N, C-alpha and C positions, 0 to 999 in steps of 0.2 A: 625597347623591343634590347631583350635584355645578351650581355655582352657573353663567349662562348666561356671566360674566364669568371661568368660571374655563377653564368649556369652551373657550374667547376664546384661553386663556393658551395653552389648550393644544396650537388646533392653530395658533397661530403659530409656519409650524419650516417651513425650504424646496420640501420635499415641497408645500404650500401656495400657492409660490408657483405651481411647474413645474402644477400641476392651472388656472391659468387663463387657459384659452388662451384670452380673451377681448383680453386685457391684453398677452397675449403676441402674438396675433394688433396688439393698434393700437402697442404697439415695433415689429411687427418691419417694416410699414407704416410711422411714421419715421420709423423707420434707409433702409427703401429710400426716400423722396421726399427726402430730405435725399443719399444717394447721388447722389437724379438731378440736383437740384439742383448738386455739385457737381463732376457730369458738363459739367454747362450750362455752367459757369464757362471751361473751358479748352476751348470750340468760337469761336474769331474770327467779327467778322463779317464775310461777303461782299467781296472788293474794297478792304479794310483791309492795306498798308504795316508788316506787321509790327514786322520789329529798329527801323524812322524811327520807327514807334509807338514801343516803349520805349527807345531810348534823348530821346525830348523825356517822356514819364514821366519816365524820370530824375531832369530837371530840375526836373522839380513837383511828384515825391514828397515832398519836407517842405511842401508847400503843403495846399492843399485837397484834391485829388484822394489825398492820401492817404488823409483819414478815408472819402471817396466808396471809396477804393479795399479800406478794414478793410470796411468794409459789406456787402461785393458780394465780399465772399470771393476779392480779384484778378483781379474782369472785367475791372476795367478798364484796367487793365495793360498785359491784355491785349486789351481794347475787345470780346470776346467779345462772344457774345449776351443774356445775363444779367447787363451795364452801369449799363443803368439799378437794379436791383435792383429792393427794396419800395418802394424811396422816390414815386413816384409814389403810392401805395394809402395808403404815411403820409401825403400831403399830404393824399390827397382827402379823406381820414378827418378832418384835421385842421380843414379848408373844411365838413365837411357837423355835426363840431361842434358846431363855429360857428358856424352857421349854423341850427340845431339847437337851439341859447341864444337868439337875436335872431329872427328869424323866424320870425313866428306860425306859420303852415302846420307845419310842420316840428318845430315846437317842441309840435304839440297832436300828429304824431304822435308825439313822442318821449315824452312825459309820460300821455297820451290810450291814445292806436293799441295797446297791448298787444304779442304777438307780427308781427301782422300793421304796428302803424308799424317795429319794429323792421327788419325784412325790406323793406318801403318805402328807408329811408333805408341800408339795406347797399347795395339796387338802387342809389341815384344817388352812394350810395358808387362802386359800380362804372361808372359813364355816365361820375362826374369823374374817376376812374382811366383812362380813354381816353382822356378829353382834354388829361390833363396829360405822359400816356407820350408821347401822338402829338408837342406842342411839343416836350418834349424829348430827343426820339428825332431831330424838325428839327434845335432846334438845335447837341447835336452832328453831324448830318451835315454842316449847312455851314461849321461849326464846322475839322472834318477835312478838302473842301474846300479852306479856306479857306489853310488851314495850307503848307506846301511839304511834299512830299514822302508826307506819308505815306496816300495812296494810290494807292494800284497805274497807272500808267500803261496809257494803252487805252482804263480804260473810262470810259464814257461819264457823263459829269455826271449826270441826270437818271436816268439808271438805278440808276447808288452810291446820289445819292438817297432813292430807293424802297425799295430793297429795303435802308437803312440800318435808315430809320424804318419801316418794316416788322418788322426780323426786331426793333430792339430794342424794339416798340412789343409785340411779340407776346410774346416773353421776360420781360414785365415782367405782360402780363396773366397767361401762362400760371404764375410767378409767386405770383398772388395766389393763382388757385388751385388750383393746388399749398397753397397758405397754411389756404387752407378747407377744407380734404378733411383737414390732418393733427391740424387745430383738432376735424372732425367723429368726425372713423375714426383716427385716434390720439392722442397722449399731448400736452398744451402743445399753448400759443397757436400758431400754429402762422408765423405773421407774426416773431417775438418769435425762433423756430427758427432761422427762413432768417437771421435777423442774428448770433443768437448762432452758427451752423455759419458765415459770412465769418470771425468776427472767432477767434473757438480754430485757426478753416485759417489765418491769418496768426501763432498764436504759436509756430510752429517754424523760420518765418523772421528773424522778432522773437528769440528767442531765439541762432537761428547768429550774425545778423549782431553781436552784443552781446559771441558770444562770443570772431569772429573785429575785433572793435576790441579787447577787450584781448589781448587774444595782439599787437598791432598796436604797442600801450601809447599807442592810436589815443584809448581810456575806461579810466580807472585802477580795477583793482583794489580797491576802496574805494569806485569804486562802482558798479559791479558790485552789490556784496553791496548795497551800500546801497538800489540798485533794486530787489534779489529784497523785502528786508525791506518794503521799502514796497508792493510787490505783496502780499505777506501780510499785513501789516498790515490792509491795504486790506478786504481780504479781510474779516477776521475784522469787524474795523469796519462792512464792511456787512450780513452779518452775525445782529451785533450788533439794528441799526439795523435791520436789515428784524423780526424780530423783536418787536419791541418795540411796549407798548402801554400806551393813557390805559386803565383799567375804570373806566364806569359803574356802580355798580353802580342795581339797576333793582330796585323793591320788590313783587309781586299781592299784596293790601288779601283777606284769609278775608271765603268765600262762606258761607253757608246754604243746604243745598239737603235738604228734611226734617230727618231726627235729626243730618244727620253734618255735621260741617264741610268744605269744601276752600279749598285759597290758601291766599294766608300764605308763597309761598316767596318767594326773592330769588333774581336770576341780574344773568350784568354786564351791559352793551353795549363788545364792545371795540373800542376805535380805532385803527387803525395811528398811528404816527409821519406814514409817507408812506405815505398813504394811497392815493397818484395814481401810486404802485411806477416798473417803467424806462419810461414813456411823455415823461414829460418833456425827458430829455433827447435819445431816439427822434425827436421835433415835434422841438427845437430845432435837431436835428442835419442835420434833411430841409428843415425851410425855409431852412438856411443856405448849404445846398450850391445848393438850386434857383439866384439870382441870383451864385454864388462863382464854381460850376463858368459859368454861360453866360458869365460877364468870363471867369474861366481862357481859357476857348479864344477869346474875340473877340479878346485879348491876344496871341495866337500870330499875327493873321492884319494885312494889310494895311489899317490903319485912312485914312479923313481926315484932313485936319488937324483938325477939330470934333469929334473923337471921340478925340483922343488922354489926356485923362483917363482914360479904363479902363482904360487898365492901371495908372496909380496907383491907380485904386476898389481893383482886383486884388487890388495888394501890399497895400493895408488890409488883404480878406480873406482874406488867408492866415493856414493854421492856423499860430497861437502871437501872430500881431501885437494890439495893446491892444485895437484895434476892435472884429478878432473875440472876445475871448476876454469883451468886455465887452456885448456883444452875445449870446453865446453863453450870456450869467447870466442877462442880466434873460427872455431867452426863456424858460429853464430857471425861474426864479423866476414867470414868468407860468402858464405850461404846468403848474406843479405845483398852484395853487392853479384854475383853469380847471378841469384833472380830475377835482380832488377837490367839487367844485361840481357836479361831473359826474354821478360818481358816488355822491356824496353829497347827499343833500335833506333837509336838515335836519327845515324844514318836513314832506316826508311820515313819515317816522320819529314825531315827535312825533304825529303824528295816529292814527298804527298805534297808538304806545304809547296809547293815549288807549283807543281801539277793546274794548284785548283787557285792559283797565282797570288796564294798569301808568304807575307812574308814577317817579322821580326826590325819594327820601326832601329835604323840606323846597324845591323844587317843584313849582309848578304846574303841572298837565298844560296839553297844547294850549299856548298861543301863548308860556308863559313855557319851559317846556321846547325848545321849536325854537328860542329863544332861550338860553339857555342848550348845548346842543346846538349852536351856530353857534360862539357864545363857545370854546366850546370847543378844535372844530376847526379854528379861524384859529388858537387859537395854535399845536395840533399841527402845524398848515401851519407858518407860518412854520419849525419845527426841519427839519421833515420840511425845507420846501426851501432852508436852508443848509444842509444834511448834502448834499443832493445838487447841489449847487453845489459843495460844498466835495469832498469826492470829484471830480466830475468838472476841478472848472480846478487845482489844486494839482499835482494833481500833472503835469498839462500845465507847466507854472510849472517844475516843475524839470526836464521831461525839454529843453526849450528853454534849460536850462542848459549839458549837459553833448550829447557828439557823438550818441548815441544820442535818434533821435529817431521813435521808436514809435510809433503812435496803436494797440498792438495791446497796451500795455502801460498806457497811457493810461487818467485815470480811468473815462469813458465806457464803453471793454466790458469792463473791470474788473464796475463796475456790472450793465452786462446781463449781463454770462455768471452770477455769482454767481446776482444779482436769477431769471436764466433757470431757471438750473439748479434752486434751492430753488422754485418756481411744476412746473417738472417735476416733480421728488423729493415736491411736496408731491399732484400730480396719481396718482402714480404708487402713494397710500402710498392713498389715497382710492378707490383701485379696490382696489389687498387689503383694504382694513376688508370693502370693501362682499361680495367674494367671499366673505371669512368668515365674515362673515352672515350671503350663504348657505346659504353649508353648514352654521351650525348650525341656523336654521329646518328646510334637509332635513332631519337628523337628527331633529331634536326631532320631525318630523310623521311618519317613518318611528316613535319608538318611543310614539309616540302612536296610531298605528294596530297597533302589535302590543301594546299593553293593550288594544282594542278587543277585537283576536280572539283 
């Protein structure tokens, strides 16, 4: 009789994939949701002068608006209803998680509330998303009104203000809901997939611009091959680092029950080098976009003399400037350590090991184990933070030295695209594996039933 492992290997074929109807539904739902998102990036807000805004965007596309436009899938360039994208939601998540670490009532909800506490914090995140989206959409509406020629003539200012705020805020709330639906009913993390779709949508246009620049001799053909080699090298490096782990040996003691001995086996606790995943660059970009975008719009307006410092500050926060790069690196490193501390608690892990009788050879259970876990995790996070900072910033410096200043080929975009792809593929494999085990269990029950008869 074949073993369960042999039966599993025999059933791992394309026909089994075709029978995975639940996975098919999840994949189709995810694809449909992303198509809806992409359609929304082409619907402009009411009253905007598209031609004038396109000209203004062309003058600013090498700056911070290029990052915002890439994350939004080109919605900023068209000033579409999804121009804010999910950035207010991400900013709200940052604030709620920070407050969950320093505000005692929310910290209690996070640690002791269980599923109910998590849902309550998610509700606070949604409320804060509404507030941030209203504030950002109001700032954008005011900036558009102050700039010359961006709003169609004849539209009452108050009407344009109300419709713009309502449209942009509604678009953000719809994407927040859509991302949650993808997470629960589709495959992968919905918010990450929405950002991923925007980045992938920008790749063909960036590749076309690169080829155009090479044909007009504005970009050396050697630089073109260098950029391609850099992208491929970064993809391989990211995959290697994301799969790298530090395995800690866990030993379980033997125990005697009656005349039989149980336990005595050993296992490994895998600690990833990059525990925080793609969260740090997304959070850092989101926080940088808030003040930089507001200052960019204010710089276009007629400012009084006492606000003439705004254009200078906005210029320093432009993409590629030293101040922007330094602040971006600092935020990435900060969120690497912060998010790692949120998702992995050494004290709780050490306590769970002690409860189940597990221990690390040469280290006492309890407090000493927690200290050792914190020691290892801190050093892994240093390596992970350095890796993410390198991937996100080094390509940006190289891009700024060439004629091609496309954020779609930047390190942050590549990191997000590769990491989200790996996470989504892993979830698909989990669904397929679960389907295989379900099939094996059903076959085993049928065989047992047949023998019983």
